[in-house]
N, C-alpha and C positions, 0 to 999 in steps of 0.2 A: 732527884730534885731538877724541877725542870726549869731552868736555866731563865734569867734575867739578861738583859740589855743596859748598856749604859749607850745615851745616842749623847754625841758631845756632838752639831752643827750635823752636818752631814758621815762623818766618822761615827762607826755601828763598833762596838766590842761587845763578845756575850762566844764564851767557848762554842758554838753551833754556828756558827757563824766562820765566812773567810776572814783571814787574819785581816787584824788590823800594829797601827804602829805606831812605836812615842818613836820621837832619837831627836835630838840637839848635838850643840858641843854638854861638853857637860858642867858650864860655868862660861858668864860671858864675861871673857878677858877686851872686848876693846865693844860698840859697835859699830863700828863701822863690818872689822869684821865677825861679827858674828851677826848679824842683817844679810854679810854674802853669805858664809855658811845658810842659810833660813831660806836667802834664797835657791841656792843649789840645792838643795833637800828638797824641796819644792819641785821646783822644777825632775828631780830622779821619784819620785812619787808617780809625779801625775804624767807622766810617760810612763809607765806598770801599773797607769791607773788602776791606785793602790789604796788606798786610804793612807792618811800619817795625822798624829798631832805633833808641833812644833814645841819641843823643852829644850826647858829654863831651869836656871839656875843664876835667882843676883849671889847671891854667899852662901860658900860654901865652909858649913862650920863648924861639920867635923875633920877639921884637915886636923892630918898625925902631932904636925908641927905647929907652934904659933907665928912663927917664919912666915908663912905656908901663905900660896898665893889665899884669900879666897875671894874675893869678891870687887863686886861697886858697888855702891851705895842705893837702894833696895825703893825710898822713893820716883830717883835718878834711873832705875832699870829699869822699876814699872810705869810712868811717866815714858819710857825708852817701848817696852815687850810690850804696850798697851796699842801704842799707836804703826805699831808696825806686824803683830797682828789682823791690824785693820788691811794695812796694806795691801798684804804679804792674804787675805783670805784663806783664813791657816788657823786652827783651833791651838792654843795653847794649854800649857799645862806648864802651873810652877812649883818648888817646891817651897815650904814653908817649916821656920821651927820652931817658934813661939804662935803661941792664941792670940796672942797680939795684934799677932800678922795675919792674920787670917784670911779679918775681912774689905784690911786695904789692898788685899795679895787679890782676889776676888771679885775685887774692878777691875781688872789685866789679862784673867787667866781663867779655858773654862775649869777645870781639871787641876789642882788645890793637891800635891803632894807629899804623903808626911817621909822623913824618910829614914829604911829603916834603924835607926838607932831609937828614935823620935819613937817607934809601932805598937808600945803600952802608956805611952804619956798619952792616962785621961784625956786629962785641959784640950792636949792640942789635938788631940781628935775630937772634940766638945766643938770644940766651935771654928773646926774646919766644917762640921756634917750643918753647924746652926747658919753658913754662912750658903748654905742652897748649891752648892756646887760639888758640880761630882769628884768625886775623894780616893785617891792610891792611893795608898799605902805599901810599902814595903816589904814587908815579912821581914821580921831582926835575922839578923847573923845567930841569932844564941835562941828564935824558937822556932817551935818546933811547928809542921803544920798543923796541927789538928787547935793547936794551942792560939791558931789566930781567926778561929772564929770570935772568941771570945775576939776579938779589933772588931767586926764587921758588929755586935752585941749592944758595943754602946752605940757603935758609929751606929742604928736600930734604934736605938732607946732614943737618939738628939732627933728619928726621925726622918737619915738619909733612905734613898733611893739606888743614889747613881753609888757604887762603889764598884770600887776593882781591887783588887790581891797581886802584891808581883811580887814573885821568889825571885831574889837573888845570891842562891848560894848560903850555905854551913859552917860556920866555921867548925875550921877540924887540925887538930893543936894549936900551935901557937905558930901565924905567919899564912895562914893559906887553908882555900874555902874548897869545898864538895859540894855541889849540886843531888841531889832527892830525886833525883828524875818520880819518886812518889810522891810526893810531898805537887803539887802541879794535878793528882789525878786527886786527891784530896782533900784541900782546895774548890778546887770543881764544887764537890760538896755538901761544899755552902747556902751552892744556887750561887755565885756570884761573876765575871766573866775578872780573871786568872792571865796576871800577863810572867812574863819572862826575858831578869833583866842579860842578857843575853854579852853585857860586857862587864858584871860590875861585879857578875856571876868568876869571873877570871883574875879576879886581883890578888893580890897575895898583904892582904894587911900588912903595914906596914916593913912590907918587905927589901925599904931602902932605906932603912932605919931612920929618916925623917922626910920618909910620901912612901907611901901603896904603890908598890910595883900590878907586877899582875907580868898574861899572860896572851896576847890574843892569837894566838896561831891555837888557842880552843872554843872563840868565840863560834864560826863552824859550827863544829862536830857540836856542841850541845847544841846553837840555835836549834838542828836543824833535831832532834834527842825533843827538843822538848816541842817545834810543830808537828811534829806524830803523833804529836801524846791529841793530838787536837786541844789547845789553848784562842783566846776569843783573840791577842797579840803578843807584838812582841818590844820589847826596850831597847834601845842602842843607843851608846854615846860614840861622838861621831868627831875631826877636826878634823881641819885638808892636811896636817905637817904634825900624827902625833908624836912626834920622838919631841916637840920644840912645847906642845902645849903645858899649862900655864898647870893646867889639874888632872890626873889622870890617865895621863900622855899611857903608860904602859898598856891598860887594861883598853883604850882605848879605837873605835875602827878609825881604820883610814876612809876621811874621804869621797874619797874614788873608789872606795869596794867597794862602797854603799849597793852600786845599781846592783852587780853580779850579786852581791848575797840577797836582798833579799826577791832577787825573780830567780835563785836556789830554790827561800824556804819556800815561800809561792807554792810552789812545784810541789814540794812536802806538803802541804800543807792541803791542797789542792784533791791528791793522798789518801788521806788523813779523814778529811771527809765523808770521804767514798769508803771509809773504812767505822767509821764509826758509835756506828751500831751498833761490832764485836761484843762481845762479853766473854769472860771462861771465868765459874768461879765453882 
């Protein structure tokens, strides 16, 4: 199937184009801290001459415990993000958890992202499609790759054309995830850009009892494997000090490691582009 492109400002996501990236902290912990992290990411990607979209979450609605830090007020966060995006001149992706949030989030964000646990919520998919913004859907940990085609059809039924699907691992028993690399190839058959989330894929759901654990040792190996399959992009969360992060610290990349990770993945991607025409049946 002919591969479609999703273009957001100066960033193009396509399975037959060089890798683009989606990166940022798991959640806005403070305006000052998030702005500093965003500036550092922009500087890093600019130095590598690599396109990226800044990722933001004002609320983590699926935390393990009700006592966990969730985020900040939506209105305050969106006003802040809109201003920051304009000052940094970077495209912005923001999570949406409820249909009523979609139109408001679209005022600030260039891409609306539907979290994995919400990927089958028809009204949420419809609301995001109706904004006319690009929509990135995280494939649920409970969903097979071929079932993700139903997500695409729901969005298409509302006129959405800029659709992306993100693989973030599948449930493997209790408290563990595995990545079936076949899912990337299967989802590419739907014709839309496929993204690999290399940090959520190393989570250990509920692994800390009242919080999610993770093992960041496997971020690079899994990301290299995904890049070798020639996909549209890589998604990851990064934090200056993951050990002190208020959300997803165990599976977050250290901010100082971003440059070396992206440089390595870009090299893999260039090789993958060279051999992308090979098929064996």
